[in-house]
N, CA, C and O atoms as CSV, one atom per row, in Angstrom:
chain,resi,resn,atom,element,x,y,z
A,1,MET,N,N,-9.790,33.511,11.266
A,1,MET,CA,C,-9.611,32.230,11.914
A,1,MET,C,C,-8.384,32.270,12.826
A,1,MET,O,O,-7.524,33.139,12.687
A,2,ASP,N,N,-8.317,31.329,13.750
A,2,ASP,CA,C,-7.197,31.289,14.683
A,2,ASP,C,C,-6.057,30.418,14.134
A,2,ASP,O,O,-6.140,29.904,13.019
A,3,GLY,N,N,-5.016,30.263,14.917
A,3,GLY,CA,C,-3.832,29.507,14.510
A,3,GLY,C,C,-4.086,28.026,14.322
A,3,GLY,O,O,-3.306,27.365,13.637
A,4,ASN,N,N,-5.156,27.467,14.906
A,4,ASN,CA,C,-5.445,26.043,14.779
A,4,ASN,C,C,-5.793,25.659,13.348
A,4,ASN,O,O,-5.554,24.523,12.937
A,5,THR,N,N,-6.351,26.585,12.592
A,5,THR,CA,C,-6.710,26.282,11.220
A,5,THR,C,C,-5.467,25.947,10.409
A,5,THR,O,O,-5.483,25.002,9.620
A,6,ASN,N,N,-4.385,26.710,10.589
A,6,ASN,CA,C,-3.155,26.439,9.860
A,6,ASN,C,C,-2.575,25.089,10.248
A,6,ASN,O,O,-2.029,24.394,9.392
A,7,GLN,N,N,-2.677,24.701,11.503
A,7,GLN,CA,C,-2.160,23.415,11.936
A,7,GLN,C,C,-2.940,22.286,11.286
A,7,GLN,O,O,-2.355,21.275,10.898
A,8,ARG,N,N,-4.256,22.442,11.159
A,8,ARG,CA,C,-5.057,21.400,10.528
A,8,ARG,C,C,-4.716,21.274,9.049
A,8,ARG,O,O,-4.701,20.163,8.519
A,9,GLU,N,N,-4.447,22.368,8.380
A,9,GLU,CA,C,-4.125,22.323,6.967
A,9,GLU,C,C,-2.778,21.646,6.715
A,9,GLU,O,O,-2.570,21.063,5.651
A,10,LEU,N,N,-1.881,21.718,7.666
A,10,LEU,CA,C,-0.546,21.170,7.496
A,10,LEU,C,C,-0.333,19.862,8.242
A,10,LEU,O,O,0.804,19.417,8.393
A,11,ALA,N,N,-1.400,19.248,8.706
A,11,ALA,CA,C,-1.274,18.001,9.452
A,11,ALA,C,C,-0.624,16.932,8.578
A,11,ALA,O,O,-0.991,16.802,7.410
A,12,PRO,N,N,0.324,16.168,9.104
A,12,PRO,CA,C,1.036,15.177,8.299
A,12,PRO,C,C,0.119,14.144,7.666
A,12,PRO,O,O,0.372,13.699,6.547
A,13,ALA,N,N,-0.940,13.758,8.362
A,13,ALA,CA,C,-1.829,12.743,7.809
A,13,ALA,C,C,-2.603,13.274,6.617
A,13,ALA,O,O,-3.052,12.486,5.785
A,14,ALA,N,N,-2.773,14.573,6.510
A,14,ALA,CA,C,-3.545,15.142,5.420
A,14,ALA,C,C,-2.688,15.423,4.188
A,14,ALA,O,O,-3.236,15.588,3.098
A,15,LEU,N,N,-1.375,15.483,4.324
A,15,LEU,CA,C,-0.513,15.826,3.203
A,15,LEU,C,C,-0.475,14.747,2.122
A,15,LEU,O,O,-0.709,15.068,0.957
A,16,PRO,N,N,-0.193,13.489,2.447
A,16,PRO,CA,C,-0.163,12.498,1.385
A,16,PRO,C,C,-1.568,12.203,0.886
A,16,PRO,O,O,-2.527,12.201,1.659
A,17,CYS,N,N,-1.678,11.960,-0.390
A,17,CYS,CA,C,-2.987,11.712,-0.985
A,17,CYS,C,C,-3.103,10.219,-1.285
A,17,CYS,O,O,-2.819,9.781,-2.400
A,18,LEU,N,N,-3.523,9.438,-0.285
A,18,LEU,CA,C,-3.719,8.002,-0.437
A,18,LEU,C,C,-5.203,7.688,-0.536
A,18,LEU,O,O,-6.014,8.240,0.207
A,19,GLN,N,N,-5.553,6.801,-1.454
A,19,GLN,CA,C,-6.919,6.316,-1.556
A,19,GLN,C,C,-6.884,4.797,-1.491
A,19,GLN,O,O,-5.911,4.172,-1.912
A,20,VAL,N,N,-7.943,4.213,-0.965
A,20,VAL,CA,C,-8.023,2.762,-0.830
A,20,VAL,C,C,-8.742,2.185,-2.047
A,20,VAL,O,O,-9.796,2.680,-2.448
A,21,ILE,N,N,-8.168,1.142,-2.627
A,21,ILE,CA,C,-8.792,0.428,-3.736
A,21,ILE,C,C,-9.862,-0.486,-3.162
A,21,ILE,O,O,-9.601,-1.256,-2.237
A,22,LYS,N,N,-11.058,-0.400,-3.707
A,22,LYS,CA,C,-12.157,-1.217,-3.193
A,22,LYS,C,C,-12.838,-2.036,-4.286
A,22,LYS,O,O,-13.616,-2.941,-3.984
A,23,VAL,N,N,-12.555,-1.730,-5.548
A,23,VAL,CA,C,-13.256,-2.355,-6.669
A,23,VAL,C,C,-12.440,-3.527,-7.203
A,23,VAL,O,O,-11.233,-3.410,-7.411
A,24,ARG,N,N,-13.106,-4.655,-7.423
A,24,ARG,CA,C,-12.439,-5.877,-7.856
A,24,ARG,C,C,-11.644,-5.687,-9.139
A,24,ARG,O,O,-10.540,-6.219,-9.257
A,25,LYS,N,N,-12.175,-4.942,-10.104
A,25,LYS,CA,C,-11.465,-4.783,-11.379
A,25,LYS,C,C,-10.129,-4.072,-11.197
A,25,LYS,O,O,-9.193,-4.317,-11.959
A,26,ASP,N,N,-10.025,-3.197,-10.201
A,26,ASP,CA,C,-8.750,-2.533,-9.926
A,26,ASP,C,C,-7.736,-3.502,-9.318
A,26,ASP,O,O,-6.545,-3.430,-9.618
A,27,PHE,N,N,-8.216,-4.412,-8.461
A,27,PHE,CA,C,-7.342,-5.448,-7.906
A,27,PHE,C,C,-6.848,-6.372,-9.026
A,27,PHE,O,O,-5.676,-6.745,-9.059
A,28,LEU,N,N,-7.757,-6.737,-9.944
A,28,LEU,CA,C,-7.377,-7.618,-11.047
A,28,LEU,C,C,-6.385,-6.943,-11.982
A,28,LEU,O,O,-5.462,-7.589,-12.478
A,29,ALA,N,N,-6.568,-5.650,-12.227
A,29,ALA,CA,C,-5.627,-4.916,-13.074
A,29,ALA,C,C,-4.242,-4.893,-12.430
A,29,ALA,O,O,-3.235,-5.046,-13.122
A,30,ALA,N,N,-4.186,-4.705,-11.132
A,30,ALA,CA,C,-2.894,-4.693,-10.428
A,30,ALA,C,C,-2.253,-6.085,-10.445
A,30,ALA,O,O,-1.028,-6.201,-10.454
A,31,SER,N,N,-3.067,-7.132,-10.448
A,31,SER,CA,C,-2.508,-8.485,-10.429
A,31,SER,C,C,-1.812,-8.826,-11.744
A,31,SER,O,O,-0.974,-9.727,-11.786
A,32,ARG,N,N,-2.153,-8.114,-12.816
A,32,ARG,CA,C,-1.506,-8.350,-14.107
A,32,ARG,C,C,-0.252,-7.488,-14.287
A,32,ARG,O,O,0.411,-7.580,-15.320
A,33,ALA,N,N,0.073,-6.669,-13.314
A,33,ALA,CA,C,1.200,-5.744,-13.422
A,33,ALA,C,C,2.435,-6.334,-12.734
A,33,ALA,O,O,2.477,-7.521,-12.413
A,34,ARG,N,N,3.426,-5.487,-12.519
A,34,ARG,CA,C,4.666,-5.926,-11.878
A,34,ARG,C,C,4.419,-6.303,-10.424
A,34,ARG,O,O,3.535,-5.753,-9.767
A,35,ARG,N,N,5.210,-7.246,-9.933
A,35,ARG,CA,C,5.092,-7.663,-8.528
A,35,ARG,C,C,6.463,-7.926,-7.959
A,35,ARG,O,O,7.404,-8.273,-8.673
A,36,GLN,N,N,6.552,-7.753,-6.656
A,36,GLN,CA,C,7.807,-7.986,-5.953
A,36,GLN,C,C,7.493,-8.651,-4.624
A,36,GLN,O,O,6.712,-8.121,-3.833
A,37,GLY,N,N,8.084,-9.789,-4.374
A,37,GLY,CA,C,7.870,-10.499,-3.128
A,37,GLY,C,C,8.954,-10.178,-2.115
A,37,GLY,O,O,10.110,-9.954,-2.476
A,38,THR,N,N,8.579,-10.159,-0.866
A,38,THR,CA,C,9.516,-10.005,0.238
A,38,THR,C,C,9.148,-11.041,1.289
A,38,THR,O,O,8.188,-11.793,1.114
A,39,LYS,N,N,9.901,-11.084,2.374
A,39,LYS,CA,C,9.583,-12.039,3.435
A,39,LYS,C,C,8.234,-11.758,4.071
A,39,LYS,O,O,7.527,-12.685,4.465
A,40,GLY,N,N,7.870,-10.483,4.175
A,40,GLY,CA,C,6.665,-10.128,4.896
A,40,GLY,C,C,5.420,-9.959,4.054
A,40,GLY,O,O,4.311,-9.990,4.588
A,41,MET,N,N,5.577,-9.776,2.720
A,41,MET,CA,C,4.406,-9.490,1.890
A,41,MET,C,C,4.753,-9.633,0.418
A,41,MET,O,O,5.919,-9.765,0.044
A,42,MET,N,N,3.721,-9.603,-0.403
A,42,MET,CA,C,3.867,-9.490,-1.852
A,42,MET,C,C,3.293,-8.125,-2.214
A,42,MET,O,O,2.228,-7.752,-1.721
A,43,VAL,N,N,3.990,-7.371,-3.075
A,43,VAL,CA,C,3.518,-6.054,-3.493
A,43,VAL,C,C,3.343,-6.067,-5.001
A,43,VAL,O,O,4.258,-6.433,-5.738
A,44,GLN,N,N,2.158,-5.664,-5.458
A,44,GLN,CA,C,1.884,-5.515,-6.878
A,44,GLN,C,C,1.723,-4.030,-7.156
A,44,GLN,O,O,1.120,-3.307,-6.363
A,45,ALA,N,N,2.265,-3.572,-8.286
A,45,ALA,CA,C,2.194,-2.144,-8.605
A,45,ALA,C,C,1.901,-1.971,-10.081
A,45,ALA,O,O,2.441,-2.690,-10.923
A,46,ARG,N,N,1.040,-1.009,-10.387
A,46,ARG,CA,C,0.780,-0.687,-11.787
A,46,ARG,C,C,0.564,0.803,-11.937
A,46,ARG,O,O,-0.015,1.449,-11.063
A,47,LYS,N,N,1.028,1.342,-13.041
A,47,LYS,CA,C,0.806,2.740,-13.374
A,47,LYS,C,C,-0.564,2.838,-14.008
A,47,LYS,O,O,-0.877,2.111,-14.951
A,48,ARG,N,N,-1.390,3.750,-13.482
A,48,ARG,CA,C,-2.727,3.930,-14.036
A,48,ARG,C,C,-2.658,4.629,-15.379
A,48,ARG,O,O,-1.756,5.428,-15.630
A,49,GLN,N,N,-3.610,4.326,-16.233
A,49,GLN,CA,C,-3.708,4.959,-17.539
A,49,GLN,C,C,-4.304,6.358,-17.394
A,49,GLN,O,O,-5.038,6.628,-16.444
A,50,ASP,N,N,-3.990,7.234,-18.325
A,50,ASP,CA,C,-4.544,8.590,-18.314
A,50,ASP,C,C,-6.051,8.584,-18.502
A,50,ASP,O,O,-6.731,9.523,-18.087
A,51,THR,N,N,-6.583,7.535,-19.125
A,51,THR,CA,C,-8.022,7.478,-19.405
A,51,THR,C,C,-8.851,7.117,-18.181
A,51,THR,O,O,-10.073,7.271,-18.194
A,52,GLU,N,N,-8.198,6.637,-17.118
A,52,GLU,CA,C,-8.950,6.268,-15.919
A,52,GLU,C,C,-9.421,7.517,-15.194
A,52,GLU,O,O,-8.765,8.557,-15.244
A,53,SER,N,N,-10.540,7.412,-14.533
A,53,SER,CA,C,-11.217,8.588,-13.973
A,53,SER,C,C,-10.606,9.116,-12.672
A,53,SER,O,O,-11.031,10.166,-12.191
A,54,THR,N,N,-9.637,8.432,-12.097
A,54,THR,CA,C,-9.066,8.899,-10.838
A,54,THR,C,C,-8.034,9.990,-11.086
A,54,THR,O,O,-7.530,10.139,-12.199
A,55,GLN,N,N,-7.729,10.739,-10.054
A,55,GLN,CA,C,-6.744,11.811,-10.158
A,55,GLN,C,C,-5.355,11.233,-10.401
A,55,GLN,O,O,-4.997,10.193,-9.849
A,56,ALA,N,N,-4.587,11.912,-11.224
A,56,ALA,CA,C,-3.261,11.415,-11.588
A,56,ALA,C,C,-2.265,11.505,-10.435
A,56,ALA,O,O,-1.307,10.734,-10.393
A,57,ASP,N,N,-2.473,12.432,-9.502
A,57,ASP,CA,C,-1.504,12.629,-8.425
A,57,ASP,C,C,-1.823,11.825,-7.172
A,57,ASP,O,O,-1.211,12.039,-6.125
A,58,VAL,N,N,-2.765,10.913,-7.268
A,58,VAL,CA,C,-3.199,10.118,-6.117
A,58,VAL,C,C,-2.487,8.765,-6.124
A,58,VAL,O,O,-2.333,8.139,-7.173
A,59,ILE,N,N,-2.065,8.333,-4.966
A,59,ILE,CA,C,-1.543,6.977,-4.780
A,59,ILE,C,C,-2.694,6.146,-4.235
A,59,ILE,O,O,-3.277,6.470,-3.201
A,60,ARG,N,N,-3.015,5.054,-4.955
A,60,ARG,CA,C,-4.082,4.174,-4.478
A,60,ARG,C,C,-3.458,2.883,-3.973
A,60,ARG,O,O,-2.469,2.400,-4.524
A,61,VAL,N,N,-4.047,2.333,-2.919
A,61,VAL,CA,C,-3.500,1.125,-2.307
A,61,VAL,C,C,-4.643,0.200,-1.883
A,61,VAL,O,O,-5.682,0.645,-1.393
A,62,GLY,N,N,-4.418,-1.092,-2.088
A,62,GLY,CA,C,-5.383,-2.105,-1.670
A,62,GLY,C,C,-4.668,-3.165,-0.840
A,62,GLY,O,O,-3.449,-3.318,-0.917
A,63,PHE,N,N,-5.448,-3.891,-0.049
A,63,PHE,CA,C,-4.884,-4.882,0.862
A,63,PHE,C,C,-5.690,-6.156,0.740
A,63,PHE,O,O,-6.914,-6.117,0.622
A,64,THR,N,N,-5.000,-7.292,0.768
A,64,THR,CA,C,-5.702,-8.558,0.723
A,64,THR,C,C,-4.881,-9.633,1.432
A,64,THR,O,O,-3.651,-9.595,1.445
A,65,CYS,N,N,-5.587,-10.579,2.012
A,65,CYS,CA,C,-4.977,-11.746,2.652
A,65,CYS,C,C,-5.875,-12.943,2.353
A,65,CYS,O,O,-7.087,-12.881,2.562
A,66,SER,N,N,-5.290,-14.020,1.869
A,66,SER,CA,C,-6.078,-15.212,1.580
A,66,SER,C,C,-6.289,-16.016,2.860
A,66,SER,O,O,-5.756,-15.680,3.917
A,67,LYS,N,N,-7.059,-17.058,2.745
A,67,LYS,CA,C,-7.307,-17.910,3.906
A,67,LYS,C,C,-6.066,-18.691,4.323
A,67,LYS,O,O,-6.038,-19.271,5.409
A,68,LYS,N,N,-5.049,-18.712,3.480
A,68,LYS,CA,C,-3.782,-19.351,3.849
A,68,LYS,C,C,-3.126,-18.626,5.021
A,68,LYS,O,O,-2.358,-19.221,5.777
A,69,VAL,N,N,-3.435,-17.334,5.167
A,69,VAL,CA,C,-2.858,-16.545,6.262
A,69,VAL,C,C,-3.393,-17.022,7.602
A,69,VAL,O,O,-2.699,-16.936,8.615
A,70,GLY,N,N,-4.617,-17.522,7.618
A,70,GLY,CA,C,-5.202,-18.033,8.860
A,70,GLY,C,C,-6.675,-17.719,8.941
A,70,GLY,O,O,-7.324,-17.437,7.934
A,71,ASN,N,N,-7.195,-17.771,10.150
A,71,ASN,CA,C,-8.615,-17.485,10.341
A,71,ASN,C,C,-8.858,-15.981,10.211
A,71,ASN,O,O,-7.925,-15.226,9.935
A,72,ALA,N,N,-10.096,-15.546,10.406
A,72,ALA,CA,C,-10.451,-14.137,10.203
A,72,ALA,C,C,-9.654,-13.210,11.119
A,72,ALA,O,O,-9.276,-12.110,10.715
A,73,VAL,N,N,-9.403,-13.646,12.330
A,73,VAL,CA,C,-8.642,-12.822,13.273
A,73,VAL,C,C,-7.222,-12.601,12.751
A,73,VAL,O,O,-6.718,-11.478,12.770
A,74,ALA,N,N,-6.581,-13.670,12.286
A,74,ALA,CA,C,-5.213,-13.569,11.770
A,74,ALA,C,C,-5.167,-12.729,10.504
A,74,ALA,O,O,-4.249,-11.925,10.336
A,75,ARG,N,N,-6.148,-12.898,9.597
A,75,ARG,CA,C,-6.180,-12.111,8.368
A,75,ARG,C,C,-6.376,-10.630,8.667
A,75,ARG,O,O,-5.715,-9.781,8.069
A,76,ASN,N,N,-7.273,-10.320,9.580
A,76,ASN,CA,C,-7.514,-8.917,9.930
A,76,ASN,C,C,-6.293,-8.285,10.586
A,76,ASN,O,O,-5.985,-7.122,10.321
A,77,ARG,N,N,-5.599,-9.026,11.430
A,77,ARG,CA,C,-4.373,-8.502,12.061
A,77,ARG,C,C,-3.313,-8.219,11.004
A,77,ARG,O,O,-2.650,-7.182,11.040
A,78,ALA,N,N,-3.159,-9.144,10.064
A,78,ALA,CA,C,-2.171,-8.955,8.995
A,78,ALA,C,C,-2.533,-7.730,8.153
A,78,ALA,O,O,-1.653,-6.942,7.808
A,79,LYS,N,N,-3.807,-7.559,7.820
A,79,LYS,CA,C,-4.216,-6.396,7.015
A,79,LYS,C,C,-4.044,-5.087,7.783
A,79,LYS,O,O,-3.677,-4.070,7.196
A,80,ARG,N,N,-4.306,-5.104,9.090
A,80,ARG,CA,C,-4.076,-3.890,9.892
A,80,ARG,C,C,-2.606,-3.491,9.857
A,80,ARG,O,O,-2.282,-2.310,9.729
A,81,ARG,N,N,-1.724,-4.466,9.968
A,81,ARG,CA,C,-0.285,-4.182,9.926
A,81,ARG,C,C,0.133,-3.675,8.553
A,81,ARG,O,O,0.956,-2.765,8.451
A,82,LEU,N,N,-0.429,-4.258,7.494
A,82,LEU,CA,C,-0.128,-3.788,6.137
A,82,LEU,C,C,-0.630,-2.358,5.930
A,82,LEU,O,O,0.059,-1.538,5.322
A,83,ARG,N,N,-1.827,-2.060,6.433
A,83,ARG,CA,C,-2.383,-0.699,6.300
A,83,ARG,C,C,-1.500,0.330,6.985
A,83,ARG,O,O,-1.250,1.403,6.436
A,84,GLU,N,N,-1.031,0.010,8.173
A,84,GLU,CA,C,-0.195,0.957,8.909
A,84,GLU,C,C,1.161,1.126,8.227
A,84,GLU,O,O,1.674,2.242,8.144
A,85,ALA,N,N,1.743,0.041,7.741
A,85,ALA,CA,C,3.017,0.146,7.024
A,85,ALA,C,C,2.844,0.993,5.763
A,85,ALA,O,O,3.696,1.826,5.455
A,86,ALA,N,N,1.754,0.787,5.041
A,86,ALA,CA,C,1.499,1.574,3.826
A,86,ALA,C,C,1.292,3.040,4.169
A,86,ALA,O,O,1.778,3.915,3.452
A,87,ARG,N,N,0.586,3.319,5.243
A,87,ARG,CA,C,0.337,4.706,5.639
A,87,ARG,C,C,1.642,5.433,5.943
A,87,ARG,O,O,1.775,6.623,5.655
A,88,LEU,N,N,2.602,4.722,6.523
A,88,LEU,CA,C,3.869,5.338,6.888
A,88,LEU,C,C,4.877,5.399,5.739
A,88,LEU,O,O,5.686,6.324,5.682
A,89,VAL,N,N,4.839,4.437,4.833
A,89,VAL,CA,C,5.880,4.314,3.814
A,89,VAL,C,C,5.473,4.894,2.456
A,89,VAL,O,O,6.277,5.572,1.816
A,90,LEU,N,N,4.253,4.643,2.012
A,90,LEU,CA,C,3.868,5.033,0.652
A,90,LEU,C,C,3.953,6.528,0.360
A,90,LEU,O,O,4.361,6.883,-0.746
A,91,PRO,N,N,3.600,7.421,1.271
A,91,PRO,CA,C,3.708,8.842,0.930
A,91,PRO,C,C,5.125,9.267,0.548
A,91,PRO,O,O,5.294,10.169,-0.273
A,92,ASP,N,N,6.141,8.636,1.127
A,92,ASP,CA,C,7.526,9.009,0.841
A,92,ASP,C,C,8.157,8.178,-0.270
A,92,ASP,O,O,9.012,8.676,-1.002
A,93,HIS,N,N,7.749,6.921,-0.406
A,93,HIS,CA,C,8.422,6.018,-1.336
A,93,HIS,C,C,7.550,5.573,-2.505
A,93,HIS,O,O,8.067,5.026,-3.478
A,94,GLY,N,N,6.248,5.794,-2.432
A,94,GLY,CA,C,5.363,5.462,-3.534
A,94,GLY,C,C,5.364,6.574,-4.567
A,94,GLY,O,O,5.804,7.690,-4.290
A,95,GLN,N,N,4.869,6.266,-5.762
A,95,GLN,CA,C,4.819,7.263,-6.820
A,95,GLN,C,C,3.382,7.609,-7.152
A,95,GLN,O,O,2.541,6.719,-7.273
A,96,PRO,N,N,3.089,8.904,-7.300
A,96,PRO,CA,C,1.732,9.310,-7.676
A,96,PRO,C,C,1.341,8.695,-9.021
A,96,PRO,O,O,2.172,8.539,-9.915
A,97,GLY,N,N,0.062,8.352,-9.141
A,97,GLY,CA,C,-0.427,7.749,-10.371
A,97,GLY,C,C,-0.296,6.239,-10.400
A,97,GLY,O,O,-0.585,5.609,-11.417
A,98,PHE,N,N,0.139,5.650,-9.286
A,98,PHE,CA,C,0.293,4.197,-9.207
A,98,PHE,C,C,-0.772,3.594,-8.301
A,98,PHE,O,O,-1.249,4.226,-7.358
A,99,ASP,N,N,-1.130,2.357,-8.613
A,99,ASP,CA,C,-1.960,1.523,-7.745
A,99,ASP,C,C,-1.047,0.459,-7.143
A,99,ASP,O,O,-0.261,-0.168,-7.854
A,100,TYR,N,N,-1.154,0.262,-5.841
A,100,TYR,CA,C,-0.377,-0.762,-5.146
A,100,TYR,C,C,-1.345,-1.701,-4.445
A,100,TYR,O,O,-2.324,-1.261,-3.843
A,101,VAL,N,N,-1.066,-3.000,-4.527
A,101,VAL,CA,C,-1.825,-3.995,-3.771
A,101,VAL,C,C,-0.835,-4.739,-2.898
A,101,VAL,O,O,0.139,-5.304,-3.396
A,102,LEU,N,N,-1.081,-4.739,-1.594
A,102,LEU,CA,C,-0.226,-5.428,-0.631
A,102,LEU,C,C,-0.923,-6.719,-0.228
A,102,LEU,O,O,-2.069,-6.704,0.224
A,103,ILE,N,N,-0.232,-7.822,-0.392
A,103,ILE,CA,C,-0.805,-9.139,-0.116
A,103,ILE,C,C,-0.063,-9.745,1.063
A,103,ILE,O,O,1.161,-9.876,1.041
A,104,GLY,N,N,-0.815,-10.111,2.089
A,104,GLY,CA,C,-0.224,-10.709,3.280
A,104,GLY,C,C,0.236,-12.129,3.037
A,104,GLY,O,O,-0.356,-12.853,2.237
A,105,ARG,N,N,1.292,-12.528,3.726
A,105,ARG,CA,C,1.828,-13.891,3.630
A,105,ARG,C,C,1.491,-14.667,4.906
A,105,ARG,O,O,1.409,-14.108,6.000
A,106,ALA,N,N,1.302,-15.965,4.722
A,106,ALA,CA,C,0.978,-16.828,5.859
A,106,ALA,C,C,2.078,-16.732,6.906
A,106,ALA,O,O,3.259,-16.839,6.572
A,107,ASP,N,N,1.717,-16.535,8.137
A,107,ASP,CA,C,2.596,-16.432,9.310
A,107,ASP,C,C,3.507,-15.207,9.277
A,107,ASP,O,O,3.669,-14.544,10.302
A,108,ALA,N,N,4.097,-14.893,8.147
A,108,ALA,CA,C,5.124,-13.855,8.098
A,108,ALA,C,C,4.579,-12.455,8.374
A,108,ALA,O,O,5.183,-11.711,9.146
A,109,THR,N,N,3.465,-12.081,7.768
A,109,THR,CA,C,2.963,-10.708,7.892
A,109,THR,C,C,2.573,-10.387,9.328
A,109,THR,O,O,2.888,-9.310,9.833
A,110,ALA,N,N,1.900,-11.304,9.977
A,110,ALA,CA,C,1.434,-11.044,11.341
A,110,ALA,C,C,2.557,-11.177,12.375
A,110,ALA,O,O,2.498,-10.536,13.424
A,111,GLN,N,N,3.568,-11.988,12.101
A,111,GLN,CA,C,4.610,-12.263,13.090
A,111,GLN,C,C,5.872,-11.427,12.912
A,111,GLN,O,O,6.650,-11.270,13.853
A,112,ARG,N,N,6.074,-10.898,11.731
A,112,ARG,CA,C,7.318,-10.161,11.438
A,112,ARG,C,C,7.371,-8.872,12.241
A,112,ARG,O,O,6.351,-8.195,12.374
A,113,PRO,N,N,8.533,-8.512,12.782
A,113,PRO,CA,C,8.648,-7.224,13.485
A,113,PRO,C,C,8.238,-6.081,12.559
A,113,PRO,O,O,8.534,-6.099,11.364
A,114,PHE,N,N,7.554,-5.088,13.127
A,114,PHE,CA,C,6.957,-4.031,12.312
A,114,PHE,C,C,8.006,-3.231,11.537
A,114,PHE,O,O,7.761,-2.858,10.389
A,115,GLU,N,N,9.148,-2.964,12.126
A,115,GLU,CA,C,10.206,-2.226,11.417
A,115,GLU,C,C,10.686,-3.018,10.199
A,115,GLU,O,O,10.970,-2.437,9.151
A,116,ASP,N,N,10.775,-4.336,10.338
A,116,ASP,CA,C,11.161,-5.176,9.208
A,116,ASP,C,C,10.086,-5.159,8.127
A,116,ASP,O,O,10.397,-5.182,6.936
A,117,LEU,N,N,8.824,-5.119,8.541
A,117,LEU,CA,C,7.720,-5.058,7.588
A,117,LEU,C,C,7.787,-3.757,6.776
A,117,LEU,O,O,7.568,-3.767,5.564
A,118,LYS,N,N,8.089,-2.649,7.441
A,118,LYS,CA,C,8.234,-1.372,6.733
A,118,LYS,C,C,9.424,-1.420,5.770
A,118,LYS,O,O,9.334,-0.928,4.645
A,119,ARG,N,N,10.537,-2.013,6.213
A,119,ARG,CA,C,11.706,-2.136,5.336
A,119,ARG,C,C,11.395,-3.024,4.132
A,119,ARG,O,O,11.856,-2.753,3.024
A,120,ASP,N,N,10.611,-4.088,4.349
A,120,ASP,CA,C,10.198,-4.953,3.239
A,120,ASP,C,C,9.429,-4.147,2.195
A,120,ASP,O,O,9.663,-4.297,0.996
A,121,LEU,N,N,8.520,-3.300,2.645
A,121,LEU,CA,C,7.730,-2.493,1.715
A,121,LEU,C,C,8.622,-1.501,0.970
A,121,LEU,O,O,8.466,-1.324,-0.238
A,122,MET,N,N,9.544,-0.859,1.663
A,122,MET,CA,C,10.460,0.079,0.999
A,122,MET,C,C,11.316,-0.638,-0.044
A,122,MET,O,O,11.535,-0.117,-1.137
A,123,TYR,N,N,11.795,-1.828,0.295
A,123,TYR,CA,C,12.598,-2.611,-0.642
A,123,TYR,C,C,11.774,-2.961,-1.883
A,123,TYR,O,O,12.244,-2.798,-3.009
A,124,ALA,N,N,10.547,-3.441,-1.676
A,124,ALA,CA,C,9.691,-3.826,-2.797
A,124,ALA,C,C,9.404,-2.631,-3.703
A,124,ALA,O,O,9.436,-2.762,-4.927
A,125,LEU,N,N,9.127,-1.473,-3.117
A,125,LEU,CA,C,8.851,-0.284,-3.924
A,125,LEU,C,C,10.081,0.128,-4.726
A,125,LEU,O,O,9.973,0.509,-5.892
A,126,ARG,N,N,11.239,0.050,-4.101
A,126,ARG,CA,C,12.482,0.406,-4.799
A,126,ARG,C,C,12.697,-0.521,-5.992
A,126,ARG,O,O,13.057,-0.058,-7.075
A,127,LYS,N,N,12.481,-1.820,-5.810
A,127,LYS,CA,C,12.666,-2.787,-6.891
A,127,LYS,C,C,11.611,-2.600,-7.993
A,127,LYS,O,O,11.920,-2.732,-9.177
A,128,LEU,N,N,10.383,-2.298,-7.606
A,128,LEU,CA,C,9.317,-2.130,-8.596
A,128,LEU,C,C,9.520,-0.884,-9.462
A,128,LEU,O,O,9.128,-0.868,-10.629
A,129,HIS,N,N,10.123,0.145,-8.900
A,129,HIS,CA,C,10.251,1.406,-9.627
A,129,HIS,C,C,11.596,1.585,-10.329
A,129,HIS,O,O,11.775,2.538,-11.087
A,130,GLU,N,N,12.528,0.692,-10.086
A,130,GLU,CA,C,13.801,0.840,-10.805
A,130,GLU,C,C,13.593,0.449,-12.262
A,130,GLU,O,O,12.780,-0.421,-12.574
A,131,SER,N,N,14.335,1.100,-13.143
A,131,SER,CA,C,14.162,0.847,-14.576
A,131,SER,C,C,14.727,-0.518,-14.932
A,131,SER,O,O,15.694,-0.992,-14.334
A,132,ARG,N,N,14.113,-1.117,-15.896
A,132,ARG,CA,C,14.541,-2.457,-16.309
A,132,ARG,C,C,15.629,-2.353,-17.324
A,132,ARG,O,O,16.128,-3.373,-17.801
């Protein structure tokens, strides 16, 4: 093979192992776990049990916005911003074996500067993972 194969294997987007939560029971399980609110979002985090069928080294993340955030256009914009912030922050600051649910806030998620949104997520993760 040529040199391009090595570049594809080491691509930054392929290194972190993020999976999207799509099943309602996983969202409900995360809602019963620890949570941390920030100006831009609410973050829920839970450590998965060893008995669950997913890989232990995978970080799973889900996104949700209620109708309080606005109409469908506003909710989709807020979720797109949350997805991008999670893609950039979770590989470095999230912990493998955890499920995270990011919940958009009315007006704040869509209007907040993106750098502040990323800092909000880093702050929430730091608070969620510090020992009690």
